[in-house]
N, C-alpha and C positions, 0 to 999 in steps of 0.2 A: 560752878566749875571753875577751877583756877587756870589762867591761861598757861599754854605751854611755854617752857623755858627754851630760848633759843641760844645756841652756842657758836662762837666763831669757828669756822672750819680750819683755821690756821693755827691759832693759839689755844683754842679750848675754852675761852673765858665766856662767862655767861654774859648775854648782851641785854641791854635796857630796851624795851620797845618804845619808850618815850623818846630815844635818842636817834631813832630811825634805823635801827638794827644795823648800825655801823660800829665795828669795833674801834674803840678809842686807842687801843694798844698798836694794833698793826693796819688799821684802816682797810680791813679786807671786807667785801661786802658779804652779808650773811646769807644771801640767796644762793641756792645750789648752782655750782658751775659745772657744766658739762664738760668732763674730761676728754680731749681729743683721742680718738682711737689711735693706738700706736701702730705705725706702718711696719710691717713685718714682710719678709721676702715670701714670694710664691713659686709656682713651678717654673715660670719663665726665667727667673733670677737664678733658681737652683740649676737649671739646664745650662744657662750661661756660665756659671761657675764650673760646672762640670766640663763644658767644652773648653774653657780657659785653662783647665788642668792638662786636657788633652794636648792643646795647642803648645803649651809651655814644655811639655815633655818632647814633643816633635821638634820644637825651635831649637832647644838646647842639644837635642840629638843631632840637628843639622849643624849647629856650631861645632860640635865635636868632630863632625866629619871633615868640615873645613880646616879645623886645627890639625887633624890628622894628615890631611892632604899638605899643608904647610910644612909640617915636620918631615914627612916623607920625601918632599921636594928637596928640603935642606939637606937631608941625609944622603939621597941618592943622586940629586942634580937634575932629576926629570920628573915628569908628571907619571903616576902609576898607571900602566897600560890596562888594568883590569882592577875591579873593585872586589877585594876579598877581606873578609874581617880577620885582622891579625891580632896579637896581644895588645899592641899599643892602641888600636882603635876599640878593642873590647873595654881596655881600662878607661879610656876617654868617654866612651859612651856610657858606662855604668856611673862614672864620676858626674857627669852632666845631669844626671837624675836629682842628685842632691839639691843644686840651686833652683831647679824646677819645683821641687817639693816646697822648698822655703817660700818661693814667690807664691805658689798656690795657697799655702797657708796664710800668707798675709792677705790674699784676696778673700779668702773664706773669713778672716777676721773683720775685714771692712764690711762685708755683708752681714754677718751674725750680729756684730756689735753696732752696726749703723755708724761706723767710723767712730767708735768710742762712746756712743750714747747708751748701750746696753752692756750688761756683763757677758763676756764672750763665752766662758765655760759653762756658766749657769744657764744661758740661753740654750745651748746645745744639749744640755741634760747631762753635765759632767758629774755624775754621782752613781752610786749603787742603787739598785733596786732592793726593796726589803727581802725579795725571795731570789736574788742573784748577787753573789759575792764571788770573790777571788778564787773559792774552791769550786764553784760552779763553772767558771770560765776555763779552769783547768781541765775540769771533767769534759767540757763541751769540746775543747781543743783537741783532747786525745780522741774523742769520738769522731770528729772531723778527719783526723789522721787515719783512723780505721777506715773511713769512707774512701779516702784516697788510696789506701792500701788494698782494699777490695776492688777499686777501679782499675789500679795497675795489674792486679791479678787475672781479672775476668774480661777486661776491655782492650781492644787493640791500642797498643802503645809503640809509636815510633820516636826516633830521636828528635827532640824539639830544638829551637834556636837556643833556648837557656842550656840545655844539654851540651850543645857545641861550644857555649862560651865557658863552661865549667871545665872543660877539657884543655883550656888555655893556661893553666897554671894555678899555683897557690894564691898569688895576688889577686886574681880575678874570683876566685872562690871566696876570699876573705871580703872582697868589696861587695859581693852579692849578698853574702851573709850580713854584712853591716847595714845595707841598704834595707834588707829584708826586716831588720829589727829596729834600726834607729828611726827611720822616717816613714816607710811604707805603711805600716799599720795605722799610725796616728794620721797622716795626711789622707790615706784613701777612706778611712772611717768618717774623717771630718767632711770630706767632699761628698761621699755616697750616702752614708747613713745619718750624717749630720745635716749639712745644707740641702743636698739634693732630695732626700727622702721628706726632711721636714716640709720643704716647700710644696712637694707635691701631695703629701698627706693632708695638708692643711686645706687645700681647694679640691682635690680629686679623691682623697679617702686613702685608707690604708691599703686596701687591695691594690689600687693603681699604684701605689708607692712601692710595695713590695715587688710587683712585677717589673716596673720600668727600672727600679735600682738595680735588681738582680740581673736583668737584660744587658743595662748599660755596663755594669761591672764585668760581666762575662764577655761582651763584645770588646771592650778594650783590651782584655787578655787574649783574645782570639788568636791574633796573628803571632803571638809569642808561642802558644801551645796548639797551633792548627794541626800539627801532625799527629797529635795524640789524643784520641778519644778519652782515654783515661784521665789525662791531665785536664782536659776540658770538663769532664763530669765532676772532677773534684772541684773544680773552680766554681761551677755553677752551683754546686752543692753548698760550698762555703758561703758564696754570695746569698743564697736563698735563706740559709740558717741565720746568718747575721743580720740580714734585714728584718727578718721575723722576730728575731730577738729585740731588735730596735722598735719594732711595733708593739711588741708584747709589753715591754718595760717601760717604753717612753724615754729610755736613757741611752746615751752614747758610750758611756764608760765600759759597761759590759762587752759591748762590741769591740772596742779598742783592746781590751785586755784579753778576750779570746782570740783575736786576729793576731796580736803580739805573741802569745804563747803557741799558737799554730805555727807561726813564722819561725818562732824561737827554737821549736823541737827541730824542724827542718835545717836551720841554720847550724845547729849544734852537729846535727848528723852530717851536714855538708863539710864540716871542719874536722870531725873526729873520724868519720868512717874513711876506708881507703877510696881513692879515687874511682876505682873500677866498680866498687860497690854501689855508688850514688849515680852512675852514668845513665843508666835506663831505668832504675827502680827506686827513686829517691825516697818515696814513703816507706817502702820495704826497708831501706837502708836506716831510715829514722828509727823504725820499730825494733830492728836488731839491735842498734845501739842503745836503746831505751831499755831493752830486755837484758842486755848485758851489764848495764849499770846496775840494774836491780838483782843480779845474779841469777836470772833465769836463762835456760838453753833455749835458743831459737830454732 
């Protein structure tokens, strides 16, 4: 029986057993080298990233309030006697979310890429699934809009903090729409379905990942929509569906696309529909605008 031929693991050249199995070209030992297991983030790191995103939002909101106080004192010459959200505070508050989102995205990049050691988007699963493309994202987003519409129709709905902000003028509505489309879908999905879900799923499994991510996503939005059972139901449903989508496909891009289209539909309605139409029934307003665009009577 002829002896087995041994090859250099680095350059692939055949090695001569008489030379001690050392490659003369690159001097790499021919014996198997155990590759060190790559360190990847777990649930603890995922939860810390999520907590960081919340702290950044709150921190920049505090900065916005301080700036509002300073501007108000310069304009009036005295400290405000009571705290009321006016147009200026609304604009500053919404604007403060943009830098918070950018810093959150940087933290996610540092964790996911290992500070540049791994490809960020590839590690997150930034690609389509073979059975989920853009057309499916559009269909799923419209389906979730239907859930929001039915929630508004059959569940108790009172004016929320967001509804109050939207009454403060066109500039506020434009800024809310821009935030909902430009940064919120990407940053929220990277945090929740990207870093947080992946860390939990890797150690505790898919069921725990789906349950915890859905709960945390809904919990963060609770105070904004706490007056409306309809809005809370829509938020929980959206979070659950997007997290199940992440678990089923193993990809983040379908979640971002669906979230973007869902927010985009509501943002278009927010800007195109009359203000009184979107005050208490934003999902219905979105459906009315869409039906009108396609030539259907609602």
